[in-house]
C-alpha positions, 0 to 999 in steps of 0.5 A: 931890690938890686936883684929886680933893678939890674933885670929892670936894666938887663929889660931897658938894655935890650929894648934899647938894643933892639930899638937901636937894630931897628933905626939902623935899619930904617936908615939903612933902608932910607939909603937904599930907596932915595938910591933906588929913586934917583936912579928912577929920575934918571931914566926917567930923564932920559924917557922924557928926552928920547919921548920929546925927540919921538914927539918932534919927530912925528911933528916934522913926518905930519908936516912933511906929509902933508906938505906932500899931499898939498904938492900933489893935490897942486899937481892934479889941479894942473893936469886937469887944467892942462888937460882942460884946455886942451879941450877947449882947443878941440870943439870934437874932444870938448863934446866928446868930453861931455859925450862921456861925462853923461853916460859916465854919471847916467850908469853911475845913476844906472848902478846905484838904481841896481843897487838898492 
């Protein structure tokens, strides 16, 4: 009987040792995964900051582009107004302008007809 108990005790000690080793390994792995998670969170924070700054830069670039577009449209409209004001002062230029405009319209229609 004592021999059987000793065998059983040895089995239990071996099982206990294996369980302690598994538990130790699991704790070490947990610490490793936690450290990796912290590092990943830091990287994510940096990437979020970079993304936000890039979005801000994009918004500013779009705003600048829009203001330039509006400015160019205003310049074009003022040039057109100046050209028309010059035409109004000169009846010959105004007549020539109207004639050329009609010719351009006719040629455009002819071109469209030829294409189709």
